[in-house]
PyMOL Python script that loads the backbone (N, CA, C, O; Angstrom):
from pymol import cmd

cmd.read_pdbstr("""\
ATOM      1  N   MET A   1      12.320   8.563   6.835  1.00  0.00           N
ATOM      2  CA  MET A   1      13.214   7.644   7.504  1.00  0.00           C
ATOM      3  C   MET A   1      14.611   7.706   6.812  1.00  0.00           C
ATOM      4  O   MET A   1      14.736   7.646   5.588  1.00  0.00           O
ATOM      5  N   ILE A   2      15.620   7.826   7.654  1.00  0.00           N
ATOM      6  CA  ILE A   2      16.957   7.997   7.147  1.00  0.00           C
ATOM      7  C   ILE A   2      17.851   6.974   7.822  1.00  0.00           C
ATOM      8  O   ILE A   2      17.770   6.730   9.026  1.00  0.00           O
ATOM      9  N   ASP A   3      18.703   6.388   7.003  1.00  0.00           N
ATOM     10  CA  ASP A   3      19.709   5.446   7.539  1.00  0.00           C
ATOM     11  C   ASP A   3      20.978   6.315   7.644  1.00  0.00           C
ATOM     12  O   ASP A   3      21.667   6.579   6.659  1.00  0.00           O
ATOM     13  N   ASP A   4      21.261   6.762   8.942  1.00  0.00           N
ATOM     14  CA  ASP A   4      22.365   7.664   9.195  1.00  0.00           C
ATOM     15  C   ASP A   4      23.725   7.046   8.780  1.00  0.00           C
ATOM     16  O   ASP A   4      24.599   7.748   8.271  1.00  0.00           O
ATOM     17  N   ASP A   5      23.885   5.746   9.003  1.00  0.00           N
ATOM     18  CA  ASP A   5      25.144   5.074   8.703  1.00  0.00           C
ATOM     19  C   ASP A   5      25.437   5.091   7.200  1.00  0.00           C
ATOM     20  O   ASP A   5      26.563   5.369   6.788  1.00  0.00           O
ATOM     21  N   ALA A   6      24.417   4.792   6.382  1.00  0.00           N
ATOM     22  CA  ALA A   6      24.591   4.777   4.970  1.00  0.00           C
ATOM     23  C   ALA A   6      24.359   6.114   4.286  1.00  0.00           C
ATOM     24  O   ALA A   6      24.771   6.295   3.140  1.00  0.00           O
ATOM     25  N   GLY A   7      23.721   7.038   4.952  1.00  0.00           N
ATOM     26  CA  GLY A   7      23.443   8.314   4.437  1.00  0.00           C
ATOM     27  C   GLY A   7      22.390   8.248   3.341  1.00  0.00           C
ATOM     28  O   GLY A   7      22.479   8.962   2.342  1.00  0.00           O
ATOM     29  N   ARG A   8      21.398   7.393   3.529  1.00  0.00           N
ATOM     30  CA  ARG A   8      20.319   7.204   2.510  1.00  0.00           C
ATOM     31  C   ARG A   8      18.965   7.431   3.148  1.00  0.00           C
ATOM     32  O   ARG A   8      18.747   7.110   4.316  1.00  0.00           O
ATOM     33  N   THR A   9      18.042   8.004   2.345  1.00  0.00           N
ATOM     34  CA  THR A   9      16.645   8.192   2.682  1.00  0.00           C
ATOM     35  C   THR A   9      15.943   6.873   2.390  1.00  0.00           C
ATOM     36  O   THR A   9      16.013   6.403   1.254  1.00  0.00           O
ATOM     37  N   LEU A  10      15.274   6.255   3.348  1.00  0.00           N
ATOM     38  CA  LEU A  10      14.602   4.972   3.177  1.00  0.00           C
ATOM     39  C   LEU A  10      13.166   5.127   2.923  1.00  0.00           C
ATOM     40  O   LEU A  10      12.602   4.323   2.180  1.00  0.00           O
ATOM     41  N   ALA A  11      12.495   6.134   3.500  1.00  0.00           N
ATOM     42  CA  ALA A  11      11.111   6.400   3.268  1.00  0.00           C
ATOM     43  C   ALA A  11      10.804   7.882   3.618  1.00  0.00           C
ATOM     44  O   ALA A  11      11.431   8.462   4.504  1.00  0.00           O
ATOM     45  N   ALA A  12       9.832   8.468   2.904  1.00  0.00           N
ATOM     46  CA  ALA A  12       9.559   9.896   3.165  1.00  0.00           C
ATOM     47  C   ALA A  12       8.070  10.147   2.906  1.00  0.00           C
ATOM     48  O   ALA A  12       7.416   9.429   2.150  1.00  0.00           O
ATOM     49  N   ALA A  13       7.561  11.194   3.563  1.00  0.00           N
ATOM     50  CA  ALA A  13       6.181  11.713   3.390  1.00  0.00           C
ATOM     51  C   ALA A  13       6.260  13.173   3.559  1.00  0.00           C
ATOM     52  O   ALA A  13       7.092  13.670   4.319  1.00  0.00           O
ATOM     53  N   SER A  14       5.417  13.887   2.871  1.00  0.00           N
ATOM     54  CA  SER A  14       5.455  15.361   2.867  1.00  0.00           C
ATOM     55  C   SER A  14       4.099  15.931   2.684  1.00  0.00           C
ATOM     56  O   SER A  14       3.235  15.295   2.080  1.00  0.00           O
ATOM     57  N   THR A  15       3.873  17.150   3.201  1.00  0.00           N
ATOM     58  CA  THR A  15       2.633  17.867   2.966  1.00  0.00           C
ATOM     59  C   THR A  15       2.557  18.378   1.536  1.00  0.00           C
ATOM     60  O   THR A  15       1.508  18.858   1.108  1.00  0.00           O
ATOM     61  N   MET A  16       3.635  18.284   0.804  1.00  0.00           N
ATOM     62  CA  MET A  16       3.686  18.683  -0.603  1.00  0.00           C
ATOM     63  C   MET A  16       2.986  17.665  -1.580  1.00  0.00           C
ATOM     64  O   MET A  16       2.696  17.949  -2.742  1.00  0.00           O
ATOM     65  N   GLU A  17       2.751  16.469  -0.993  1.00  0.00           N
ATOM     66  CA  GLU A  17       2.129  15.377  -1.824  1.00  0.00           C
ATOM     67  C   GLU A  17       0.643  15.562  -1.915  1.00  0.00           C
ATOM     68  O   GLU A  17      -0.039  15.475  -0.894  1.00  0.00           O
ATOM     69  N   ARG A  18       0.146  15.794  -2.997  1.00  0.00           N
ATOM     70  CA  ARG A  18      -1.343  15.949  -3.272  1.00  0.00           C
ATOM     71  C   ARG A  18      -2.113  14.712  -2.842  1.00  0.00           C
ATOM     72  O   ARG A  18      -3.280  14.807  -2.465  1.00  0.00           O
ATOM     73  N   SER A  19      -1.464  13.545  -2.897  1.00  0.00           N
ATOM     74  CA  SER A  19      -2.188  12.311  -2.565  1.00  0.00           C
ATOM     75  C   SER A  19      -2.464  12.308  -1.039  1.00  0.00           C
ATOM     76  O   SER A  19      -3.443  11.693  -0.615  1.00  0.00           O
ATOM     77  N   LEU A  20      -1.690  12.930  -0.257  1.00  0.00           N
ATOM     78  CA  LEU A  20      -1.897  12.921   1.193  1.00  0.00           C
ATOM     79  C   LEU A  20      -2.861  14.038   1.681  1.00  0.00           C
ATOM     80  O   LEU A  20      -3.676  13.820   2.578  1.00  0.00           O
ATOM     81  N   VAL A  21      -2.745  15.221   1.074  1.00  0.00           N
ATOM     82  CA  VAL A  21      -3.536  16.345   1.676  1.00  0.00           C
ATOM     83  C   VAL A  21      -4.523  16.886   0.630  1.00  0.00           C
ATOM     84  O   VAL A  21      -5.209  17.859   0.942  1.00  0.00           O
ATOM     85  N   GLY A  22      -4.643  16.357  -0.534  1.00  0.00           N
ATOM     86  CA  GLY A  22      -5.615  16.782  -1.491  1.00  0.00           C
ATOM     87  C   GLY A  22      -5.143  18.042  -2.300  1.00  0.00           C
ATOM     88  O   GLY A  22      -3.981  18.441  -2.226  1.00  0.00           O
ATOM     89  N   LYS A  23      -6.024  18.602  -3.017  1.00  0.00           N
ATOM     90  CA  LYS A  23      -5.666  19.785  -3.911  1.00  0.00           C
ATOM     91  C   LYS A  23      -5.296  21.047  -3.181  1.00  0.00           C
ATOM     92  O   LYS A  23      -4.472  21.847  -3.624  1.00  0.00           O
ATOM     93  N   ASP A  24      -5.975  21.200  -1.980  1.00  0.00           N
ATOM     94  CA  ASP A  24      -5.742  22.443  -1.229  1.00  0.00           C
ATOM     95  C   ASP A  24      -4.329  22.379  -0.619  1.00  0.00           C
ATOM     96  O   ASP A  24      -3.768  21.321  -0.334  1.00  0.00           O
ATOM     97  N   LYS A  25      -3.831  23.546  -0.454  1.00  0.00           N
ATOM     98  CA  LYS A  25      -2.515  23.743   0.296  1.00  0.00           C
ATOM     99  C   LYS A  25      -2.755  23.174   1.703  1.00  0.00           C
ATOM    100  O   LYS A  25      -3.727  23.494   2.387  1.00  0.00           O
ATOM    101  N   ALA A  26      -1.777  22.286   2.099  1.00  0.00           N
ATOM    102  CA  ALA A  26      -1.841  21.714   3.490  1.00  0.00           C
ATOM    103  C   ALA A  26      -1.652  22.744   4.549  1.00  0.00           C
ATOM    104  O   ALA A  26      -0.813  23.635   4.418  1.00  0.00           O
ATOM    105  N   ALA A  27      -2.397  22.642   5.567  1.00  0.00           N
ATOM    106  CA  ALA A  27      -2.271  23.477   6.720  1.00  0.00           C
ATOM    107  C   ALA A  27      -1.252  22.858   7.663  1.00  0.00           C
ATOM    108  O   ALA A  27      -1.164  21.633   7.747  1.00  0.00           O
ATOM    109  N   ALA A  28      -0.503  23.648   8.355  1.00  0.00           N
ATOM    110  CA  ALA A  28       0.468  23.118   9.352  1.00  0.00           C
ATOM    111  C   ALA A  28      -0.283  22.966  10.670  1.00  0.00           C
ATOM    112  O   ALA A  28      -0.196  23.820  11.552  1.00  0.00           O
ATOM    113  N   ASN A  29      -1.023  21.863  10.787  1.00  0.00           N
ATOM    114  CA  ASN A  29      -1.742  21.666  12.008  1.00  0.00           C
ATOM    115  C   ASN A  29      -1.626  20.128  12.390  1.00  0.00           C
ATOM    116  O   ASN A  29      -0.996  19.313  11.715  1.00  0.00           O
ATOM    117  N   ARG A  30      -2.277  19.853  13.496  1.00  0.00           N
ATOM    118  CA  ARG A  30      -2.183  18.474  14.058  1.00  0.00           C
ATOM    119  C   ARG A  30      -2.824  17.388  13.125  1.00  0.00           C
ATOM    120  O   ARG A  30      -2.353  16.252  13.061  1.00  0.00           O
ATOM    121  N   THR A  31      -3.851  17.762  12.451  1.00  0.00           N
ATOM    122  CA  THR A  31      -4.528  16.829  11.576  1.00  0.00           C
ATOM    123  C   THR A  31      -3.615  16.410  10.443  1.00  0.00           C
ATOM    124  O   THR A  31      -3.559  15.241  10.060  1.00  0.00           O
ATOM    125  N   THR A  32      -2.885  17.414   9.904  1.00  0.00           N
ATOM    126  CA  THR A  32      -1.955  17.138   8.818  1.00  0.00           C
ATOM    127  C   THR A  32      -0.799  16.325   9.356  1.00  0.00           C
ATOM    128  O   THR A  32      -0.326  15.402   8.692  1.00  0.00           O
ATOM    129  N   ALA A  33      -0.345  16.650  10.530  1.00  0.00           N
ATOM    130  CA  ALA A  33       0.817  15.914  11.141  1.00  0.00           C
ATOM    131  C   ALA A  33       0.332  14.442  11.331  1.00  0.00           C
ATOM    132  O   ALA A  33       1.135  13.526  11.151  1.00  0.00           O
ATOM    133  N   GLU A  34      -0.842  14.212  11.658  1.00  0.00           N
ATOM    134  CA  GLU A  34      -1.329  12.828  11.878  1.00  0.00           C
ATOM    135  C   GLU A  34      -1.268  12.106  10.509  1.00  0.00           C
ATOM    136  O   GLU A  34      -0.835  10.956  10.443  1.00  0.00           O
ATOM    137  N   LEU A  35      -1.696  12.772   9.427  1.00  0.00           N
ATOM    138  CA  LEU A  35      -1.718  12.147   8.068  1.00  0.00           C
ATOM    139  C   LEU A  35      -0.261  11.791   7.708  1.00  0.00           C
ATOM    140  O   LEU A  35       0.003  10.717   7.167  1.00  0.00           O
ATOM    141  N   ILE A  36       0.659  12.682   8.006  1.00  0.00           N
ATOM    142  CA  ILE A  36       2.068  12.384   7.653  1.00  0.00           C
ATOM    143  C   ILE A  36       2.615  11.269   8.478  1.00  0.00           C
ATOM    144  O   ILE A  36       3.330  10.408   7.967  1.00  0.00           O
ATOM    145  N   GLY A  37       2.303  11.263   9.726  1.00  0.00           N
ATOM    146  CA  GLY A  37       2.748  10.154  10.636  1.00  0.00           C
ATOM    147  C   GLY A  37       2.272   8.801  10.166  1.00  0.00           C
ATOM    148  O   GLY A  37       3.013   7.820  10.115  1.00  0.00           O
ATOM    149  N   LYS A  38       0.956   8.799   9.815  1.00  0.00           N
ATOM    150  CA  LYS A  38       0.393   7.484   9.318  1.00  0.00           C
ATOM    151  C   LYS A  38       1.068   7.098   7.959  1.00  0.00           C
ATOM    152  O   LYS A  38       1.402   5.930   7.764  1.00  0.00           O
ATOM    153  N   ALA A  39       1.266   8.040   7.047  1.00  0.00           N
ATOM    154  CA  ALA A  39       1.889   7.662   5.771  1.00  0.00           C
ATOM    155  C   ALA A  39       3.296   7.217   5.894  1.00  0.00           C
ATOM    156  O   ALA A  39       3.714   6.278   5.217  1.00  0.00           O
ATOM    157  N   ILE A  40       4.051   7.867   6.745  1.00  0.00           N
ATOM    158  CA  ILE A  40       5.509   7.479   6.938  1.00  0.00           C
ATOM    159  C   ILE A  40       5.572   6.091   7.572  1.00  0.00           C
ATOM    160  O   ILE A  40       6.427   5.289   7.197  1.00  0.00           O
ATOM    161  N   ALA A  41       4.685   5.789   8.527  1.00  0.00           N
ATOM    162  CA  ALA A  41       4.647   4.497   9.144  1.00  0.00           C
ATOM    163  C   ALA A  41       4.258   3.437   8.145  1.00  0.00           C
ATOM    164  O   ALA A  41       4.869   2.368   8.143  1.00  0.00           O
ATOM    165  N   GLU A  42       3.286   3.668   7.305  1.00  0.00           N
ATOM    166  CA  GLU A  42       2.868   2.708   6.278  1.00  0.00           C
ATOM    167  C   GLU A  42       4.022   2.474   5.278  1.00  0.00           C
ATOM    168  O   GLU A  42       4.285   1.336   4.888  1.00  0.00           O
ATOM    169  N   ARG A  43       4.688   3.529   4.880  1.00  0.00           N
ATOM    170  CA  ARG A  43       5.777   3.341   3.949  1.00  0.00           C
ATOM    171  C   ARG A  43       6.996   2.623   4.525  1.00  0.00           C
ATOM    172  O   ARG A  43       7.704   1.880   3.845  1.00  0.00           O
ATOM    173  N   SER A  44       7.200   2.889   5.825  1.00  0.00           N
ATOM    174  CA  SER A  44       8.298   2.213   6.517  1.00  0.00           C
ATOM    175  C   SER A  44       8.034   0.776   6.722  1.00  0.00           C
ATOM    176  O   SER A  44       8.938  -0.038   6.531  1.00  0.00           O
ATOM    177  N   LEU A  45       6.812   0.396   7.111  1.00  0.00           N
ATOM    178  CA  LEU A  45       6.421  -0.969   7.398  1.00  0.00           C
ATOM    179  C   LEU A  45       6.385  -1.762   6.068  1.00  0.00           C
ATOM    180  O   LEU A  45       6.628  -2.969   6.081  1.00  0.00           O
ATOM    181  N   ALA A  46       6.091  -1.123   4.944  1.00  0.00           N
ATOM    182  CA  ALA A  46       6.123  -1.750   3.639  1.00  0.00           C
ATOM    183  C   ALA A  46       7.572  -2.161   3.222  1.00  0.00           C
ATOM    184  O   ALA A  46       7.767  -3.083   2.430  1.00  0.00           O
ATOM    185  N   LYS A  47       8.568  -1.442   3.786  1.00  0.00           N
ATOM    186  CA  LYS A  47       9.934  -1.753   3.554  1.00  0.00           C
ATOM    187  C   LYS A  47      10.512  -2.581   4.668  1.00  0.00           C
ATOM    188  O   LYS A  47      11.728  -2.745   4.761  1.00  0.00           O
ATOM    189  N   LYS A  48       9.614  -3.127   5.550  1.00  0.00           N
ATOM    190  CA  LYS A  48      10.026  -4.009   6.643  1.00  0.00           C
ATOM    191  C   LYS A  48      10.889  -3.251   7.670  1.00  0.00           C
ATOM    192  O   LYS A  48      11.758  -3.856   8.299  1.00  0.00           O
ATOM    193  N   LEU A  49      10.661  -1.918   7.851  1.00  0.00           N
ATOM    194  CA  LEU A  49      11.293  -1.105   8.921  1.00  0.00           C
ATOM    195  C   LEU A  49      10.284  -0.979  10.030  1.00  0.00           C
ATOM    196  O   LEU A  49       9.397  -0.129   9.963  1.00  0.00           O
ATOM    197  N   GLU A  50      10.395  -1.800  11.044  1.00  0.00           N
ATOM    198  CA  GLU A  50       9.400  -1.775  12.105  1.00  0.00           C
ATOM    199  C   GLU A  50       9.845  -0.981  13.319  1.00  0.00           C
ATOM    200  O   GLU A  50       9.035  -0.357  14.004  1.00  0.00           O
ATOM    201  N   ARG A  51      11.194  -1.016  13.583  1.00  0.00           N
ATOM    202  CA  ARG A  51      11.682  -0.317  14.767  1.00  0.00           C
ATOM    203  C   ARG A  51      12.600   0.808  14.312  1.00  0.00           C
ATOM    204  O   ARG A  51      13.520   0.608  13.519  1.00  0.00           O
ATOM    205  N   VAL A  52      12.320   1.998  14.838  1.00  0.00           N
ATOM    206  CA  VAL A  52      13.106   3.221  14.452  1.00  0.00           C
ATOM    207  C   VAL A  52      13.461   4.059  15.659  1.00  0.00           C
ATOM    208  O   VAL A  52      12.969   3.803  16.758  1.00  0.00           O
ATOM    209  N   VAL A  53      14.297   5.043  15.475  1.00  0.00           N
ATOM    210  CA  VAL A  53      14.620   5.999  16.485  1.00  0.00           C
ATOM    211  C   VAL A  53      13.897   7.353  16.044  1.00  0.00           C
ATOM    212  O   VAL A  53      14.029   7.822  14.914  1.00  0.00           O
ATOM    213  N   PHE A  54      13.182   7.888  16.968  1.00  0.00           N
ATOM    214  CA  PHE A  54      12.478   9.128  16.591  1.00  0.00           C
ATOM    215  C   PHE A  54      13.282  10.322  17.132  1.00  0.00           C
ATOM    216  O   PHE A  54      13.412  10.553  18.335  1.00  0.00           O
ATOM    217  N   ASP A  55      13.805  11.057  16.148  1.00  0.00           N
ATOM    218  CA  ASP A  55      14.605  12.266  16.499  1.00  0.00           C
ATOM    219  C   ASP A  55      13.676  13.444  16.239  1.00  0.00           C
ATOM    220  O   ASP A  55      13.315  13.723  15.095  1.00  0.00           O
ATOM    221  N   ARG A  56      13.284  14.147  17.333  1.00  0.00           N
ATOM    222  CA  ARG A  56      12.382  15.297  17.209  1.00  0.00           C
ATOM    223  C   ARG A  56      13.033  16.540  16.825  1.00  0.00           C
ATOM    224  O   ARG A  56      12.392  17.591  16.788  1.00  0.00           O
ATOM    225  N   GLY A  57      14.372  16.475  16.513  1.00  0.00           N
ATOM    226  CA  GLY A  57      15.095  17.695  16.057  1.00  0.00           C
ATOM    227  C   GLY A  57      15.144  18.847  17.023  1.00  0.00           C
ATOM    228  O   GLY A  57      15.242  20.002  16.611  1.00  0.00           O
ATOM    229  N   GLY A  58      15.078  18.559  18.269  1.00  0.00           N
ATOM    230  CA  GLY A  58      15.143  19.686  19.202  1.00  0.00           C
ATOM    231  C   GLY A  58      13.800  20.294  19.591  1.00  0.00           C
ATOM    232  O   GLY A  58      13.703  21.130  20.489  1.00  0.00           O
ATOM    233  N   PHE A  59      12.752  19.835  18.869  1.00  0.00           N
ATOM    234  CA  PHE A  59      11.414  20.385  19.172  1.00  0.00           C
ATOM    235  C   PHE A  59      10.826  19.740  20.375  1.00  0.00           C
ATOM    236  O   PHE A  59      11.140  18.582  20.653  1.00  0.00           O
ATOM    237  N   PHE A  60       9.981  20.426  21.117  1.00  0.00           N
ATOM    238  CA  PHE A  60       9.355  19.929  22.322  1.00  0.00           C
ATOM    239  C   PHE A  60       8.388  18.823  21.819  1.00  0.00           C
ATOM    240  O   PHE A  60       7.819  18.932  20.733  1.00  0.00           O
ATOM    241  N   TYR A  61       8.223  17.785  22.617  1.00  0.00           N
ATOM    242  CA  TYR A  61       7.305  16.724  22.374  1.00  0.00           C
ATOM    243  C   TYR A  61       5.844  17.079  22.722  1.00  0.00           C
ATOM    244  O   TYR A  61       5.313  16.638  23.742  1.00  0.00           O
ATOM    245  N   HIS A  62       5.257  17.824  21.918  1.00  0.00           N
ATOM    246  CA  HIS A  62       3.828  18.227  22.063  1.00  0.00           C
ATOM    247  C   HIS A  62       3.338  18.750  20.749  1.00  0.00           C
ATOM    248  O   HIS A  62       4.095  18.956  19.800  1.00  0.00           O
ATOM    249  N   GLY A  63       2.037  18.959  20.724  1.00  0.00           N
ATOM    250  CA  GLY A  63       1.471  19.535  19.505  1.00  0.00           C
ATOM    251  C   GLY A  63       1.644  18.657  18.241  1.00  0.00           C
ATOM    252  O   GLY A  63       1.355  17.461  18.249  1.00  0.00           O
ATOM    253  N   LYS A  64       2.116  19.286  17.186  1.00  0.00           N
ATOM    254  CA  LYS A  64       2.294  18.601  15.918  1.00  0.00           C
ATOM    255  C   LYS A  64       3.293  17.415  15.949  1.00  0.00           C
ATOM    256  O   LYS A  64       3.079  16.371  15.332  1.00  0.00           O
ATOM    257  N   VAL A  65       4.381  17.634  16.695  1.00  0.00           N
ATOM    258  CA  VAL A  65       5.404  16.577  16.820  1.00  0.00           C
ATOM    259  C   VAL A  65       4.770  15.326  17.519  1.00  0.00           C
ATOM    260  O   VAL A  65       4.997  14.191  17.098  1.00  0.00           O
ATOM    261  N   LYS A  66       3.991  15.565  18.570  1.00  0.00           N
ATOM    262  CA  LYS A  66       3.321  14.465  19.313  1.00  0.00           C
ATOM    263  C   LYS A  66       2.360  13.763  18.429  1.00  0.00           C
ATOM    264  O   LYS A  66       2.288  12.536  18.379  1.00  0.00           O
ATOM    265  N   ALA A  67       1.579  14.618  17.692  1.00  0.00           N
ATOM    266  CA  ALA A  67       0.523  14.090  16.825  1.00  0.00           C
ATOM    267  C   ALA A  67       1.082  13.145  15.726  1.00  0.00           C
ATOM    268  O   ALA A  67       0.532  12.074  15.468  1.00  0.00           O
ATOM    269  N   LEU A  68       2.165  13.569  15.109  1.00  0.00           N
ATOM    270  CA  LEU A  68       2.845  12.741  14.127  1.00  0.00           C
ATOM    271  C   LEU A  68       3.408  11.417  14.771  1.00  0.00           C
ATOM    272  O   LEU A  68       3.270  10.336  14.197  1.00  0.00           O
ATOM    273  N   ALA A  69       4.003  11.532  15.900  1.00  0.00           N
ATOM    274  CA  ALA A  69       4.596  10.285  16.549  1.00  0.00           C
ATOM    275  C   ALA A  69       3.397   9.345  16.991  1.00  0.00           C
ATOM    276  O   ALA A  69       3.462   8.125  16.835  1.00  0.00           O
ATOM    277  N   ASP A  70       2.403   9.919  17.498  1.00  0.00           N
ATOM    278  CA  ASP A  70       1.287   9.110  18.008  1.00  0.00           C
ATOM    279  C   ASP A  70       0.632   8.395  16.793  1.00  0.00           C
ATOM    280  O   ASP A  70       0.316   7.210  16.895  1.00  0.00           O
ATOM    281  N   ALA A  71       0.430   9.066  15.689  1.00  0.00           N
ATOM    282  CA  ALA A  71      -0.122   8.488  14.503  1.00  0.00           C
ATOM    283  C   ALA A  71       0.737   7.371  13.908  1.00  0.00           C
ATOM    284  O   ALA A  71       0.243   6.341  13.449  1.00  0.00           O
ATOM    285  N   ALA A  72       2.004   7.618  13.939  1.00  0.00           N
ATOM    286  CA  ALA A  72       2.965   6.566  13.490  1.00  0.00           C
ATOM    287  C   ALA A  72       2.973   5.305  14.380  1.00  0.00           C
ATOM    288  O   ALA A  72       3.061   4.176  13.898  1.00  0.00           O
ATOM    289  N   ARG A  73       2.877   5.546  15.670  1.00  0.00           N
ATOM    290  CA  ARG A  73       2.825   4.375  16.572  1.00  0.00           C
ATOM    291  C   ARG A  73       1.496   3.569  16.411  1.00  0.00           C
ATOM    292  O   ARG A  73       1.470   2.339  16.417  1.00  0.00           O
ATOM    293  N   ALA A  74       0.376   4.379  16.264  1.00  0.00           N
ATOM    294  CA  ALA A  74      -0.917   3.761  16.091  1.00  0.00           C
ATOM    295  C   ALA A  74      -1.011   2.927  14.847  1.00  0.00           C
ATOM    296  O   ALA A  74      -1.806   1.988  14.798  1.00  0.00           O
ATOM    297  N   THR A  75      -0.191   3.250  13.793  1.00  0.00           N
ATOM    298  CA  THR A  75      -0.176   2.574  12.604  1.00  0.00           C
ATOM    299  C   THR A  75       0.749   1.303  12.623  1.00  0.00           C
ATOM    300  O   THR A  75       0.719   0.493  11.696  1.00  0.00           O
ATOM    301  N   GLY A  76       1.560   1.160  13.695  1.00  0.00           N
ATOM    302  CA  GLY A  76       2.358  -0.017  13.877  1.00  0.00           C
ATOM    303  C   GLY A  76       3.837   0.202  13.953  1.00  0.00           C
ATOM    304  O   GLY A  76       4.587  -0.753  14.157  1.00  0.00           O
ATOM    305  N   LEU A  77       4.289   1.433  13.797  1.00  0.00           N
ATOM    306  CA  LEU A  77       5.728   1.726  13.936  1.00  0.00           C
ATOM    307  C   LEU A  77       6.160   1.760  15.417  1.00  0.00           C
ATOM    308  O   LEU A  77       5.457   2.312  16.263  1.00  0.00           O
ATOM    309  N   LYS A  78       7.318   1.164  15.710  1.00  0.00           N
ATOM    310  CA  LYS A  78       7.814   1.145  17.069  1.00  0.00           C
ATOM    311  C   LYS A  78       9.084   1.965  17.195  1.00  0.00           C
ATOM    312  O   LYS A  78      10.045   1.801  16.443  1.00  0.00           O
ATOM    313  N   PHE A  79       9.045   2.904  18.232  1.00  0.00           N
ATOM    314  CA  PHE A  79      10.231   3.558  18.525  1.00  0.00           C
ATOM    315  C   PHE A  79      10.315   3.931  19.991  1.00  0.00           C
ATOM    316  O   PHE A  79      11.306   4.521  20.423  1.00  0.00           O
TER     317      PHE A  79
END
""", "prot")
cmd.dss("prot")
cmd.show_as("cartoon", "prot")
cmd.util.cbc("prot")
cmd.orient("prot")
């Protein structure tokens, strides 16, 4: 989560975090995208960020991008 106006990172989640994906190297698949979506939503909600704008960065809304967004929504994030 980034505040564009202030230029600050408010919350982040990554496949590089062992706590999210375990000891094994994370695979770039939908299951991992769901884990990241859930983690970023939990971290955002903990900072009272409930409504956000989802910028898919030019990627089509399917596959891993959709899995991440759906997991974040299911966890309670609104966009």
